C-alpha positions as CSV (number, residue, x, y, z in Angstrom):
1,M,0.0,0.0,0.0
2,R,1.3,3.4,-0.9
3,R,1.8,5.8,2.0
4,T,0.3,9.3,2.1
5,I,2.7,12.1,2.4
6,Q,1.4,15.0,4.5
7,L,4.2,17.6,4.3
8,P,3.6,20.3,1.7
9,L,6.4,21.8,-0.4
10,S,7.7,25.3,-0.1
11,G,7.6,27.8,-3.0
12,W,11.4,27.3,-3.4
13,A,10.9,23.5,-3.9
14,T,8.2,24.0,-6.6
15,R,9.8,27.0,-8.4
16,D,10.7,24.9,-11.5
17,F,7.5,22.7,-11.6
18,S,5.5,22.5,-14.7
19,I,1.7,23.1,-14.6
20,A,1.1,19.4,-14.8
21,E,3.6,18.7,-12.0
22,L,2.0,21.4,-9.8
23,E,-1.5,20.0,-10.5
24,T,-0.4,16.5,-9.6
25,Y,1.2,17.8,-6.4
26,L,-1.9,19.8,-5.4
27,A,-4.2,16.8,-6.0
28,T,-1.9,14.4,-4.1
29,V,-0.9,16.5,-1.1
30,K,-3.9,18.9,-0.7
31,P,-1.6,21.4,1.1
32,G,-3.1,23.7,3.7
33,Y,-0.7,26.4,2.5
34,F,0.3,26.6,-1.2
35,E,3.3,28.8,-1.2
36,V,4.0,30.2,-4.7
37,S,7.4,31.7,-5.4
38,K,8.1,34.7,-7.6
39,D,10.5,32.5,-9.5
40,L,7.7,30.2,-10.5
41,V,5.6,33.1,-11.7
42,D,8.5,34.6,-13.6
43,G,9.4,31.2,-15.1
44,E,8.2,29.4,-18.2
45,I,4.7,28.9,-17.2
46,S,1.9,31.4,-17.8
47,I,0.5,33.2,-14.7
48,K,-2.9,32.8,-16.3
49,A,-2.4,29.0,-16.4
50,L,-1.2,29.1,-12.8
51,K,-4.3,31.1,-11.8
52,T,-6.5,28.5,-13.5
53,S,-4.8,25.7,-11.5
54,V,-5.1,27.7,-8.3
55,N,-8.8,28.3,-9.0
56,N,-9.4,24.6,-9.7
57,A,-7.5,23.7,-6.5
58,Y,-9.8,26.0,-4.5
59,S,-12.9,24.6,-6.1
60,N,-11.9,21.0,-5.3
61,N,-10.8,21.9,-1.7
62,L,-7.2,21.0,-2.5
63,V,-5.8,24.3,-1.1
64,G,-6.6,26.2,2.1
65,K,-4.5,29.4,1.6
66,V,-2.1,30.7,-1.0
67,A,1.1,32.5,0.2
68,Y,3.2,34.4,-2.3
69,A,6.9,34.1,-1.7
70,G,8.3,37.4,-2.9
71,T,11.8,38.4,-3.8
72,T,12.5,41.4,-1.6
73,N,15.2,43.2,0.3
74,F,14.1,46.2,2.4
75,C,17.7,47.1,3.3
76,S,19.6,47.2,0.0
77,T,16.5,47.7,-2.2
78,S,18.7,46.3,-5.0
79,G,20.4,49.7,-5.3
80,F,17.2,51.6,-6.2
81,E,15.7,54.5,-4.4
82,F,12.9,53.1,-2.2
83,N,10.1,54.9,-4.2
84,E,11.4,53.1,-7.3
85,Y,11.8,49.8,-5.4
86,L,8.2,50.1,-4.1
87,E,7.0,50.0,-7.7
88,Y,8.9,46.8,-8.2
89,L,7.2,45.4,-5.1
90,R,3.9,46.6,-6.6
91,I,4.4,44.3,-9.6
92,Q,4.9,41.3,-7.2
93,W,1.9,42.4,-5.2
94,S,-0.3,42.4,-8.3
95,Q,0.9,38.9,-9.1
96,A,0.1,37.8,-5.5
97,A,-3.3,39.4,-5.6
98,F,-4.2,37.9,-9.0
99,L,-3.4,34.4,-7.6
100,G,-5.6,35.1,-4.6
101,A,-2.8,35.1,-2.0
102,S,-3.7,36.1,1.5
103,V,0.0,36.3,2.7
104,F,3.0,37.9,1.0
105,R,6.2,36.4,2.5
106,V,9.1,38.8,2.5
107,M,12.8,38.7,3.1
108,I,14.0,41.9,4.8
109,G,17.8,41.5,4.1
110,G,20.6,42.7,6.4
111,D,22.7,45.9,6.2
112,S,24.0,47.5,9.4
113,S,24.3,50.8,7.6
114,V,20.5,51.0,7.2
115,S,18.8,52.2,10.4
116,N,16.0,50.3,12.1
117,E,13.8,53.3,11.6
118,I,14.3,53.2,7.8
119,V,13.6,49.5,7.6
120,E,10.5,49.8,9.7
121,S,9.3,52.7,7.6
122,R,9.8,50.8,4.4
123,L,8.0,47.8,5.7
124,A,5.1,50.0,6.9
125,Q,4.8,51.5,3.4
126,F,4.8,48.1,1.8
127,A,2.2,46.8,4.3
128,E,-0.1,49.7,3.5
129,L,0.3,49.0,-0.2
130,I,-0.7,45.3,0.0
131,S,-3.4,45.6,2.7
132,P,-5.5,43.6,3.5
133,M,-3.0,41.0,2.3
134,Q,-0.8,40.0,5.3
135,V,3.0,40.6,5.5
136,G,4.8,37.4,6.5
137,I,8.4,38.0,7.6
138,E,10.7,35.0,7.1
139,I,13.4,34.6,9.8
140,H,16.3,34.4,7.4
141,G,19.4,35.7,9.0
142,G,18.7,39.4,8.2
143,W,17.6,42.4,10.1
144,E,14.7,40.5,11.6
145,S,17.0,37.9,13.2
146,T,17.5,39.6,16.5
147,M,15.3,39.5,19.5
148,S,15.0,43.3,19.6
149,A,13.7,43.3,16.0
150,I,11.3,40.4,16.7
151,E,10.0,42.2,19.8
152,S,9.6,45.5,17.8
153,I,7.6,43.7,15.1
154,L,5.4,42.0,17.7
155,T,4.6,45.2,19.6
156,S,4.3,47.7,16.8
157,T,2.9,45.8,13.8
158,A,0.5,43.0,12.8
159,Y,3.0,41.2,10.6
160,G,3.2,37.4,10.8
161,F,6.3,35.2,10.9
162,V,7.5,32.4,8.7
163,I,10.0,30.4,10.6
164,D,12.7,28.5,8.7
165,F,14.2,26.0,11.1
166,Q,17.6,25.9,9.4
167,N,17.9,29.6,9.1
168,L,16.9,29.9,12.7
169,I,19.7,27.5,13.7
170,E,22.2,29.4,11.6
171,S,21.3,32.8,13.0
172,D,22.4,34.3,16.3
173,L,18.9,33.6,17.8
174,H,18.3,30.9,20.3
175,C,15.4,28.6,19.6
176,Q,14.1,28.8,23.2
177,D,14.1,32.6,23.1
178,V,12.0,32.6,19.9
179,R,9.7,30.0,21.3
180,D,9.1,32.1,24.4
181,C,8.6,35.3,22.4
182,I,6.4,34.7,19.4
183,P,2.7,33.8,20.2
184,K,0.9,31.2,18.2
185,E,-1.3,33.7,16.3
186,R,1.7,35.5,14.8
187,I,3.2,32.4,13.3
188,L,1.9,31.7,9.7
189,Y,3.9,28.5,8.8
190,F,7.3,26.9,8.9
191,H,10.0,25.9,6.5
192,A,11.9,22.7,7.1
193,R,14.8,21.1,5.3
194,N,14.3,17.6,6.6
195,L,11.5,15.1,6.0
196,P,11.2,11.9,8.1
197,G,13.5,9.5,6.3
198,H,15.2,12.1,4.2
199,Y,17.8,14.1,6.1
200,I,19.1,17.1,4.1
201,E,20.6,19.1,6.9
202,H,22.0,17.1,9.8
203,N,22.0,20.0,12.3
204,E,18.2,20.5,11.9
205,S,16.4,18.4,14.4
206,L,13.2,16.6,13.6
207,A,12.4,16.6,17.3
208,E,12.6,20.4,17.2
209,Q,10.2,20.5,14.3
210,L,7.8,18.2,16.2
211,W,7.9,20.5,19.2
212,W,7.0,23.5,17.2
213,C,4.3,21.6,15.3
214,N,2.7,20.3,18.4
215,K,2.7,23.6,20.2
216,Y,1.6,25.9,17.3
217,D,-0.4,23.5,15.0
218,K,0.8,25.5,11.9
219,P,1.8,24.0,8.5
220,I,5.3,22.9,7.9
221,L,6.5,23.2,4.3
222,W,9.3,21.1,3.1
223,E,12.2,23.0,1.6
224,P,15.0,20.5,0.6
225,K,17.5,23.0,-0.8
226,K,20.2,20.4,-1.6
227,L,17.8,18.4,-3.8
228,S,16.9,18.9,-7.5
229,K,13.4,19.0,-8.8
230,E,13.8,15.5,-10.1
231,Q,15.0,14.2,-6.7
232,I,12.1,15.9,-4.9
233,L,9.5,14.4,-7.3
234,G,11.2,11.0,-7.0
235,I,10.7,11.1,-3.2
236,Y,7.1,12.2,-3.5
237,N,6.5,9.4,-6.0
238,E,7.6,6.9,-3.4
239,Y,4.4,7.7,-1.4
């Protein structure tokens, strides 16, 4: 008997999928969160075809929510003035809105020469642009990866968090401190490199994943960054 795999894929993992591969994945896994990366939208498939697939997935109760994984950096702004960069973000937001996303996952980036006030102001302008879509900040080793930044986000904004276990381990943050600080309602979902039986990162603990999952009851999306698309599909075909 074939086993049923429960762990959805991250947007990074599906960034090179064809429409047929995406539709098979959605029908098989029925992910609570379908994270769509900007790379997928900007790739070879048509955003209209992707929209049709998302609509069909909603109609058949295959998808609970769509999250758009943007390509963002609120520190460097890719060398542009922020008013220009905000127009670039507006393009991504229009893609996310077209796909029916309720969450826009962002990377903040890291640059000590950019003040906290500037980063916070830029995030606030972006949040106002995309409202009522929710900002989801991924803990990714950037500006957000300090307890002072996390506490500031919690007390002064309504942004949610996407916690990447591997990036959390590699940051200067301590897992226990983050556990004690971020309430359940502010966590949107998790990224994990490891799947039971498939260890991609040996310093990422499955026990740690289980603790977070049991406490917060939020989706964990598999993001095996050392595997190719073919390897990922091969593993899913085992189930």
